[in-house]
C-alpha positions as CSV (number, residue, x, y, z in Angstrom):
1,M,-141.4,-0.8,36.4
2,K,-142.7,0.7,39.6
3,I,-146.2,-0.2,40.6
4,T,-147.2,3.5,40.5
5,D,-146.2,3.5,36.8
6,Y,-147.9,0.2,36.2
7,K,-151.2,1.6,37.6
8,K,-151.0,4.5,35.2
9,L,-150.1,2.5,32.1
10,V,-152.0,-0.8,32.3
11,D,-155.1,0.6,30.6
12,Y,-152.9,1.3,27.5
13,T,-151.6,-2.3,27.6
14,L,-155.1,-3.6,27.8
15,G,-156.2,-1.4,24.9
16,N,-158.6,0.6,26.9
17,K,-156.7,3.8,26.1
18,K,-155.0,4.8,22.9
19,S,-151.2,5.0,23.2
20,E,-149.3,8.2,22.3
21,L,-147.1,6.4,19.7
22,V,-147.5,3.0,18.0
23,L,-145.0,1.5,15.6
24,K,-147.3,-0.3,13.2
25,D,-146.6,-3.6,11.5
26,I,-142.8,-3.6,12.3
27,N,-140.4,-6.5,12.6
28,I,-139.5,-6.7,16.3
29,L,-136.1,-8.2,17.4
30,M,-137.0,-10.4,20.3
31,V,-133.4,-10.8,21.5
32,Q,-134.6,-12.6,24.7
33,S,-136.0,-15.4,22.6
34,G,-133.8,-15.3,19.5
35,E,-136.7,-14.6,17.0
36,I,-138.1,-11.8,14.9
37,I,-141.9,-11.2,15.0
38,K,-144.1,-8.8,13.0
39,S,-146.4,-6.8,15.2
40,D,-147.4,-3.4,16.5
41,L,-145.4,-1.8,19.3
42,A,-147.3,0.6,21.6
43,I,-145.4,3.3,23.6
44,Q,-146.7,5.5,26.3
45,D,-144.9,7.9,28.8
46,G,-141.5,6.5,27.7
47,Y,-142.3,2.9,28.2
48,I,-143.2,0.0,25.9
49,V,-146.8,-0.9,27.0
50,G,-147.8,-3.5,24.4
51,I,-147.0,-5.8,21.6
52,G,-149.9,-6.9,19.5
53,E,-152.6,-5.0,17.7
54,Y,-152.7,-1.4,18.8
55,S,-153.7,2.0,17.6
56,G,-152.0,5.3,18.6
57,E,-152.4,9.0,18.6
58,I,-149.3,9.0,16.3
59,E,-148.7,5.9,14.2
60,F,-145.3,5.2,12.6
61,D,-145.4,2.9,9.5
62,G,-143.0,0.2,10.3
63,S,-143.6,-1.9,7.1
64,G,-140.4,-3.5,6.0
65,K,-138.5,-2.0,8.9
66,F,-137.0,-3.6,12.1
67,V,-136.9,-2.4,15.7
68,S,-134.2,-3.3,18.2
69,P,-133.6,-2.5,21.8
70,G,-131.3,0.5,22.1
71,F,-127.6,-0.5,22.0
72,V,-125.4,-0.5,25.1
73,D,-121.7,0.5,25.3
74,S,-120.5,-1.8,28.1
75,H,-117.3,0.1,28.8
76,L,-116.0,3.5,27.8
77,H,-114.0,6.5,29.0
78,F,-115.6,9.9,27.9
79,E,-112.3,11.7,28.6
80,S,-110.6,9.8,25.8
81,T,-112.7,11.6,23.2
82,M,-111.4,15.0,24.4
83,T,-114.8,16.7,24.0
84,N,-117.7,17.4,26.4
85,P,-119.2,14.0,27.3
86,N,-122.7,15.2,26.4
87,E,-121.6,15.8,22.9
88,L,-120.2,12.3,22.5
89,V,-123.5,10.8,23.9
90,Y,-125.4,12.8,21.3
91,H,-123.4,11.7,18.3
92,A,-123.3,8.0,19.5
93,S,-127.0,8.1,20.1
94,L,-127.7,8.9,16.5
95,S,-126.2,5.5,15.6
96,G,-128.4,3.7,18.2
97,T,-126.5,3.7,21.5
98,T,-128.9,4.6,24.2
99,T,-127.0,3.4,27.3
100,F,-123.4,4.1,28.3
101,I,-121.5,2.5,31.1
102,A,-118.6,4.9,31.7
103,D,-115.6,4.7,33.9
104,P,-114.2,8.2,34.7
105,H,-110.9,7.1,36.1
106,E,-109.0,9.5,33.9
107,A,-110.8,12.4,35.4
108,A,-110.5,11.0,38.9
109,N,-106.7,10.5,38.5
110,V,-106.4,14.2,37.7
111,S,-109.1,15.9,39.8
112,G,-110.4,13.2,42.2
113,S,-114.1,13.2,43.2
114,I,-114.6,16.6,41.6
115,G,-113.5,15.1,38.2
116,I,-116.1,12.3,38.7
117,K,-118.8,14.9,39.5
118,Y,-117.8,16.8,36.3
119,I,-118.6,13.7,34.2
120,L,-121.9,13.1,36.1
121,D,-123.0,16.8,35.8
122,S,-122.0,16.9,32.1
123,T,-124.3,13.9,31.3
124,E,-127.2,14.7,33.6
125,N,-129.5,15.8,30.8
126,S,-128.1,13.7,27.9
127,C,-130.3,12.1,25.3
128,A,-129.4,8.6,26.6
129,D,-128.8,6.8,29.9
130,V,-125.4,7.4,31.2
131,Y,-124.2,5.3,34.1
132,I,-120.9,5.6,36.0
133,M,-118.6,2.9,37.4
134,M,-116.7,4.2,40.5
135,P,-113.0,4.3,39.6
136,S,-111.3,1.5,41.6
137,C,-107.6,2.3,41.0
138,V,-106.8,5.9,41.5
139,P,-103.9,5.7,40.9
140,A,-103.6,2.6,38.7
141,K,-100.9,1.3,41.0
142,D,-99.9,2.6,44.4
143,S,-96.4,3.7,43.2
144,E,-97.9,5.9,40.5
145,D,-97.8,9.7,40.7
146,S,-101.4,10.8,40.0
147,G,-103.2,14.0,41.0
148,F,-105.3,12.2,43.6
149,V,-105.6,9.0,45.6
150,M,-109.0,7.6,46.2
151,N,-109.6,5.0,48.9
152,A,-112.8,3.1,50.0
153,Q,-113.8,5.9,52.4
154,D,-113.6,8.4,49.6
155,M,-115.9,6.2,47.4
156,K,-118.6,6.1,50.0
157,Q,-119.4,9.8,49.4
158,L,-120.5,9.0,45.8
159,M,-121.4,5.3,45.6
160,Y,-125.1,5.8,46.3
161,H,-125.6,8.3,43.5
162,P,-128.5,6.8,41.4
163,R,-126.3,6.7,38.3
164,I,-123.3,4.9,39.8
165,L,-123.7,1.2,39.1
166,G,-120.7,-0.4,40.7
167,L,-116.9,-0.5,40.9
168,G,-114.8,0.4,37.8
169,E,-112.1,-1.7,36.2
170,V,-109.9,-3.3,38.8
171,M,-106.5,-2.8,37.1
172,D,-104.3,-3.6,40.0
173,C,-104.7,-7.4,39.8
174,S,-101.8,-8.2,42.1
175,S,-103.4,-6.3,44.9
176,V,-106.5,-8.5,44.6
177,I,-104.6,-11.8,44.4
178,N,-102.2,-10.8,47.2
179,L,-105.1,-9.7,49.5
180,K,-104.0,-6.1,49.8
181,P,-106.3,-4.5,52.5
182,S,-106.9,-1.2,50.6
183,M,-108.2,-3.1,47.6
184,L,-110.2,-5.7,49.6
185,N,-111.9,-2.8,51.3
186,K,-113.1,-1.5,47.9
187,L,-114.2,-4.9,46.8
188,E,-116.1,-5.4,50.0
189,L,-117.8,-2.1,49.6
190,F,-119.1,-3.0,46.2
191,Q,-119.6,-6.7,46.7
192,N,-123.3,-6.6,45.9
193,M,-122.8,-4.5,42.8
194,P,-121.2,-5.1,39.4
195,I,-117.4,-5.0,39.5
196,D,-115.5,-4.4,36.2
197,G,-112.2,-6.2,35.7
198,H,-109.0,-5.7,33.8
199,A,-107.5,-9.2,33.7
200,L,-104.8,-8.6,31.1
201,G,-101.9,-11.0,31.4
202,L,-103.2,-13.2,34.2
203,K,-102.4,-16.9,34.0
204,L,-105.0,-19.5,34.7
205,K,-104.9,-19.9,38.5
206,N,-104.4,-16.2,39.1
207,L,-107.3,-15.5,36.8
208,S,-109.4,-17.9,38.8
209,A,-108.5,-16.2,42.1
210,Y,-109.2,-12.8,40.5
211,A,-112.6,-13.9,39.3
212,M,-113.5,-15.3,42.7
213,A,-113.2,-11.8,44.2
214,N,-116.6,-11.0,42.6
215,I,-115.1,-9.5,39.4
216,S,-117.9,-9.6,36.9
217,S,-116.4,-8.5,33.5
218,D,-113.3,-7.9,31.5
219,H,-112.7,-5.7,28.4
220,E,-109.0,-6.4,27.7
221,C,-109.4,-9.6,25.6
222,S,-107.5,-9.3,22.4
223,T,-108.0,-12.9,21.2
224,Y,-110.7,-15.5,21.3
225,E,-108.5,-17.7,23.5
226,K,-108.3,-14.9,26.1
227,A,-112.0,-14.1,25.8
228,I,-113.1,-17.7,26.3
229,A,-110.8,-18.0,29.4
230,I,-112.6,-15.0,30.8
231,V,-116.1,-16.5,30.1
232,R,-115.1,-19.9,31.5
233,N,-114.3,-18.1,34.8
234,G,-117.8,-16.7,34.9
235,L,-117.1,-13.2,33.7
236,F,-118.7,-11.3,30.9
237,A,-116.2,-10.6,28.1
238,H,-116.6,-7.1,26.6
239,I,-115.6,-7.3,22.9
240,R,-113.7,-4.1,22.3
241,E,-113.6,-2.1,19.0
242,G,-112.4,1.5,19.5
243,S,-110.1,4.0,17.7
244,A,-106.9,2.2,18.8
245,A,-107.7,-1.2,20.2
246,K,-109.5,-3.3,17.6
247,N,-110.2,-6.8,19.1
248,L,-113.5,-7.7,17.6
249,E,-112.4,-9.6,14.5
250,K,-110.2,-12.2,16.3
251,I,-112.8,-12.8,19.0
252,V,-115.8,-13.0,16.7
253,R,-114.1,-15.3,14.3
254,G,-113.3,-17.6,17.2
255,I,-116.9,-17.5,18.4
256,I,-118.1,-18.5,15.0
257,E,-115.5,-21.2,14.4
258,N,-116.1,-22.8,17.7
259,N,-119.9,-22.3,17.7
260,T,-119.5,-20.7,21.1
261,D,-122.5,-19.6,23.1
262,T,-122.6,-15.8,23.2
263,T,-124.5,-15.3,26.4
264,R,-121.5,-13.9,28.3
265,F,-120.3,-11.6,25.6
266,T,-121.0,-7.8,25.1
267,F,-119.7,-5.0,22.9
268,C,-117.8,-2.0,24.1
269,T,-115.7,0.8,22.6
270,D,-113.4,1.7,25.5
271,D,-111.8,4.7,23.7
272,K,-113.3,6.0,20.5
273,H,-113.0,9.4,19.0
274,I,-116.1,11.3,17.9
275,E,-114.6,11.6,14.4
276,D,-114.6,7.8,14.1
277,I,-118.2,7.7,15.6
278,K,-119.5,10.1,13.0
279,K,-117.8,8.2,10.2
280,D,-118.3,4.6,11.2
281,G,-120.9,4.5,13.9
282,H,-120.6,3.5,17.6
283,I,-121.8,0.1,18.9
284,S,-123.6,-0.1,15.5
285,F,-120.2,-0.6,13.9
286,N,-119.5,-3.5,16.2
287,I,-122.8,-5.1,15.3
288,R,-122.2,-4.6,11.5
289,K,-118.7,-5.9,11.6
290,A,-119.7,-9.0,13.6
291,I,-122.5,-9.8,11.1
292,S,-120.1,-9.3,8.2
293,L,-117.8,-11.9,9.8
294,G,-120.6,-14.4,9.8
295,M,-122.4,-14.0,13.1
296,P,-126.2,-14.4,12.9
297,P,-127.8,-11.0,13.1
298,I,-130.0,-11.8,16.1
299,A,-126.9,-12.9,18.0
300,A,-125.0,-9.7,17.2
301,Y,-127.9,-7.6,18.3
302,K,-128.3,-9.6,21.5
303,I,-124.6,-9.0,22.4
304,A,-125.3,-5.3,21.9
305,T,-128.5,-5.1,24.0
306,Y,-129.7,-8.0,26.2
307,N,-126.3,-9.2,27.4
308,P,-125.0,-5.9,28.8
309,A,-128.3,-5.3,30.5
310,Q,-127.9,-8.7,32.3
311,C,-124.2,-7.9,33.1
312,Y,-125.1,-4.6,34.9
313,S,-128.5,-5.6,36.3
314,L,-130.3,-3.0,34.3
315,K,-133.8,-4.4,34.5
316,D,-135.6,-1.7,32.5
317,I,-133.6,-2.1,29.2
318,G,-132.1,-4.7,27.0
319,M,-135.2,-6.2,25.4
320,I,-138.4,-5.3,23.8
321,S,-141.2,-6.3,26.2
322,P,-144.0,-4.6,28.1
323,G,-142.7,-2.5,31.0
324,K,-139.2,-1.8,29.5
325,K,-138.0,1.7,28.6
326,A,-138.8,2.7,25.0
327,N,-135.1,3.1,24.1
328,L,-135.3,1.7,20.6
329,V,-133.5,1.7,17.3
330,I,-135.6,1.5,14.1
331,L,-133.7,0.0,11.2
332,D,-134.2,0.1,7.4
333,D,-131.6,-2.7,7.0
334,L,-130.9,-5.3,9.7
335,E,-127.6,-6.8,8.5
336,N,-126.0,-3.5,7.5
337,V,-127.4,-1.7,10.6
338,K,-128.9,1.1,8.5
339,I,-130.6,3.3,11.0
340,N,-133.9,5.0,10.3
341,S,-134.4,6.7,13.7
342,V,-133.7,6.3,17.4
343,L,-136.0,6.7,20.3
344,Y,-134.9,7.5,23.9
345,N,-137.6,7.3,26.6
346,G,-140.2,7.0,23.8
347,S,-139.2,10.2,22.0
348,F,-137.3,10.4,18.7
349,I,-133.8,11.8,19.0
350,R,-133.6,14.8,16.6
351,G,-130.7,16.1,14.6
352,D,-131.1,19.5,16.0
353,Y,-130.6,18.4,19.7
354,D,-128.8,20.9,21.8
355,Y,-126.0,19.0,23.4
356,G,-124.5,22.2,24.9
357,Y,-120.8,21.6,24.7
358,I,-118.8,23.8,27.2
359,Q,-117.4,27.0,25.8
360,D,-116.8,29.0,29.0
361,I,-114.3,27.3,31.4
362,E,-114.1,30.3,33.8
363,N,-116.9,28.9,36.0
364,L,-115.3,25.5,36.5
365,P,-113.3,24.7,39.7
366,K,-109.6,25.5,39.6
367,S,-108.9,21.8,40.4
368,I,-110.3,21.0,36.9
369,V,-108.8,23.8,34.8
370,E,-105.4,24.3,36.5
371,T,-103.8,20.9,36.5
372,V,-100.4,21.4,34.9
373,H,-98.1,22.2,37.9
374,V,-94.6,22.1,36.4
375,D,-92.3,25.0,37.1
376,W,-89.2,23.5,35.3
377,F,-88.1,21.8,32.2
378,E,-84.4,20.9,31.6
379,K,-82.7,19.3,28.7
380,S,-80.9,16.9,31.1
381,M,-84.1,15.0,31.7
382,L,-84.2,14.0,28.0
383,K,-81.0,12.0,28.4
384,V,-81.5,8.3,28.5
385,K,-79.3,7.2,31.4
386,N,-79.9,3.5,31.2
387,S,-80.7,2.0,27.8
388,T,-80.5,-1.7,28.5
389,Y,-84.2,-2.1,27.8
390,G,-86.7,-0.2,25.7
391,I,-90.4,-0.3,24.6
392,Q,-91.5,-1.9,21.4
393,L,-94.9,-0.7,20.2
394,V,-97.3,-3.3,18.7
395,K,-99.4,-2.1,15.7
396,N,-103.1,-1.9,16.2
397,E,-102.7,-3.0,19.9
398,L,-102.3,-1.4,23.3
399,L,-99.8,-4.2,24.1
400,T,-96.1,-3.5,24.1
401,K,-93.0,-5.7,24.0
402,K,-89.9,-5.5,26.3
403,V,-86.8,-5.4,24.1
404,K,-83.1,-5.1,24.6
405,V,-82.0,-1.8,23.0
406,S,-78.8,-3.4,21.6
407,E,-80.8,-6.1,19.8
408,C,-83.6,-3.9,18.5
409,T,-82.5,-3.0,15.0
410,Q,-85.6,-3.6,12.9
411,S,-87.6,-0.5,14.1
412,K,-86.9,3.2,14.2
413,S,-86.0,4.4,17.7
414,N,-87.1,7.5,19.5
415,K,-86.7,8.9,23.0
416,V,-89.7,9.0,25.3
417,V,-89.9,10.9,28.6
418,V,-92.7,11.1,31.2
419,I,-92.8,14.0,33.7
420,E,-94.9,14.3,36.8
421,R,-97.3,17.2,36.3
422,H,-99.7,17.3,39.3
423,H,-97.5,18.3,42.3
424,D,-94.3,19.7,40.8
425,T,-92.2,16.9,42.3
426,K,-89.6,17.2,39.5
427,K,-89.9,13.4,39.0
428,Y,-89.4,12.1,35.5
429,H,-88.0,9.1,33.5
430,S,-86.6,8.7,30.0
431,S,-86.2,5.6,27.9
432,M,-86.1,4.4,24.3
433,V,-89.2,3.5,22.3
434,F,-89.2,1.5,19.0
435,G,-91.9,1.4,16.3
436,Y,-93.2,4.9,16.8
437,G,-91.0,6.3,14.1
438,I,-91.3,10.1,14.2
439,E,-88.4,12.0,12.4
440,N,-87.3,15.7,12.7
441,G,-89.9,16.4,15.4
442,A,-91.7,15.6,18.6
443,V,-95.1,14.9,20.0
444,A,-96.1,15.8,23.5
445,S,-99.3,15.2,25.5
446,S,-100.9,15.7,28.9
447,V,-103.0,12.6,28.2
448,S,-101.0,9.6,29.5
449,H,-103.0,6.8,31.1
450,D,-103.9,6.7,33.9
451,S,-102.0,9.2,36.0
452,H,-101.9,11.6,33.1
453,N,-98.5,13.0,33.6
454,I,-96.8,14.8,30.7
455,I,-95.3,12.5,28.0
456,V,-93.1,13.5,25.1
457,V,-91.6,11.5,22.3
458,G,-89.2,12.7,19.6
459,D,-85.9,12.2,17.7
460,N,-84.2,15.4,18.9
461,D,-84.0,17.3,22.2
462,E,-84.7,20.8,20.7
463,D,-88.1,19.8,19.4
464,M,-89.0,17.8,22.5
465,M,-88.3,20.9,24.7
466,I,-90.4,23.1,22.5
467,A,-93.3,20.6,22.7
468,L,-93.0,20.5,26.5
469,E,-93.1,24.2,26.9
470,C,-96.2,24.4,24.7
471,I,-98.0,21.8,26.9
472,K,-97.2,24.0,29.9
473,E,-98.4,27.1,28.2
474,M,-101.7,25.5,27.2
475,N,-102.3,24.0,30.6
476,G,-102.6,20.6,29.0
477,G,-103.2,19.3,25.5
478,Y,-101.6,17.8,22.4
479,V,-98.8,19.4,20.4
480,L,-96.8,18.4,17.3
481,V,-93.5,20.0,16.6
482,E,-91.5,19.8,13.4
483,N,-88.0,21.2,12.8
484,G,-88.1,23.7,15.6
485,E,-91.6,25.0,15.1
486,V,-95.0,24.1,16.5
487,Y,-97.0,22.6,13.6
488,E,-100.3,22.4,15.5
489,R,-101.6,22.3,19.0
490,L,-104.8,21.1,20.6
491,P,-105.5,22.7,24.0
492,L,-107.2,20.5,26.5
493,P,-107.7,22.9,29.4
494,I,-110.3,20.8,31.3
495,M,-108.1,18.5,33.4
496,G,-105.5,18.4,30.6
497,L,-107.9,15.8,29.0
498,I,-110.9,17.6,27.6
499,S,-111.3,20.5,25.2
500,N,-113.7,23.4,25.5
501,L,-114.2,23.4,21.7
502,S,-116.8,21.6,19.8
503,S,-116.0,18.1,18.4
504,D,-115.9,19.5,14.8
505,K,-113.1,21.9,15.8
506,V,-111.3,19.3,17.9
507,N,-111.5,16.7,15.1
508,E,-110.3,19.2,12.5
509,R,-107.1,19.9,14.4
510,L,-106.6,16.3,15.4
511,H,-107.0,15.0,11.9
512,R,-104.5,17.5,10.7
513,M,-102.0,16.5,13.4
514,I,-102.4,12.8,12.9
515,K,-102.0,13.1,9.1
516,K,-98.9,15.2,9.6
517,A,-97.4,12.9,12.3
518,H,-97.6,9.9,9.8
519,K,-95.9,12.0,7.2
520,M,-93.2,12.6,9.7
521,G,-92.6,8.9,10.1
522,V,-95.1,7.6,12.6
523,E,-95.8,4.1,11.4
524,D,-99.0,2.8,10.0
525,G,-101.0,0.9,12.7
526,I,-99.8,3.4,15.3
527,E,-102.3,6.1,16.3
528,P,-99.8,8.9,17.1
529,F,-101.6,10.2,20.2
530,I,-103.6,7.3,21.6
531,S,-100.6,4.9,21.2
532,L,-98.4,7.4,22.9
533,S,-100.8,8.0,25.8
534,F,-100.9,4.3,26.7
535,I,-97.2,3.6,26.9
536,A,-97.3,5.1,30.4
537,L,-100.1,2.7,31.8
538,P,-98.4,0.2,34.1
539,V,-101.2,-2.4,34.0
540,I,-101.0,-3.5,30.3
541,P,-98.2,-5.9,29.4
542,E,-95.3,-6.0,28.8
543,V,-93.4,-2.9,29.6
544,R,-94.3,0.7,30.4
545,I,-92.6,4.0,31.2
546,T,-93.5,5.7,34.5
547,T,-92.1,8.6,36.5
548,N,-90.5,5.9,38.7
549,G,-88.7,4.1,35.9
550,L,-89.3,1.5,33.2
551,Y,-91.8,-1.0,34.5
552,D,-92.1,-4.7,33.6
553,V,-95.8,-5.4,34.0
554,V,-95.5,-9.2,33.7
555,E,-92.7,-9.5,36.3
556,D,-94.1,-6.6,38.5
557,C,-90.8,-4.9,38.9
558,Y,-88.9,-1.8,37.7
559,L,-86.2,-2.4,35.1
560,E,-84.3,0.9,35.7
């Protein structure tokens, strides 16, 4: 708290003035000390000003209720929800998340700094604190064909923005370990700020070298063994539970079985659709699931509040104490995370909040709404020229397996093609994918992490070509084709990533498309669009398809 604010508020703390709001006789989660105490909680001008016996202009009866610090999502990408970021913040805030640490590298890969500014502008007046981590790998690897390339000099233009906390997930681990100058320049620029990691697949000595470069967190842990290795190297391990990647159960079970100290663990969603947020909650879902697995409630709430505040040096949130922001969650039931109400800056978040999703895209820059630059599509690009190796999808994971096509007989096969869309270079690559399973149709998308080129998968060339033409016509989006006809499409005209429709309309179409895709053979445990979008990301093991060929992430080489 600034001294100027302290001077204004100290009389309320001392009881010389009556606070504007007091939560009376409420059970306070003191996550910093691991206890629950019953007391009054005084709030004035958006701050907690006192714990003890207070009276207020407005008094909220907290009898039988609990109050927690507002929840923190330690790592997410707004673009993955496909709706205006401000709308996601609103829906997630209703389930208690009052702080978001977002990495807009999807937007940056398509539209550069203008894409980052779009995310900042969209969340300027949100009903929660939204912080941004500067994307570190645009593109994810130097060989990738993205819309923009951002170096350390480009980052200087935005790094001093008050809502930019540090450097986003450093995915190109080899460039860190091999002392690549362009990466070291970025690390040096942010050396006194938090730096997010992406340490998937690193062996022990490489992980130690990576951690020594001031990397402070990692969100790619899928097992307890991987998570504890991260913590042992001094990083925070973000426990991820999103729409596609669900890592919480394995990690939390390991924590409980090994009686592990949870100080260096936080929760995150990474990529979670608004439909799932409305149905299950946001970080509240992570807390509830952790408690159901046997984690003590106070520990689960601490992971959701205090720990991320420590990770990102957010001194004004994370605990309930005088001088902290009054970002609070009032609960009717602690273990089931049944939320009564949520306060942001001392005010109750209302159900009629105007989150102002974008309907008119005409006033947005062309670099954001005209991002599909492909003047050609030919059937010849759908031919798999070298089929020695293919991609095996892993259910409920972002991981894939490298397989020999001649030996992979247990799973249905499809063709998958990725096509450069930013500069009309006519670059593409085709391969085989196993475990997706679609029959008599095709799925295409302009969302393919992180370069976001066009990707299409199907079992016949005709439907794949129809899907590609539809993507071009929409200037980006999702499309599902069956037996020569477009079953449904979801336009994503903002960077080919975000819709100009409300989340209700987006979810209505998406739900219909997902349900249909599964009826067409897409296997259970495979999210038809999210799983497809990640098989082009060359920083997650074992193998990915890129515009330059099939890439072995573990061996750091192209297979074809």
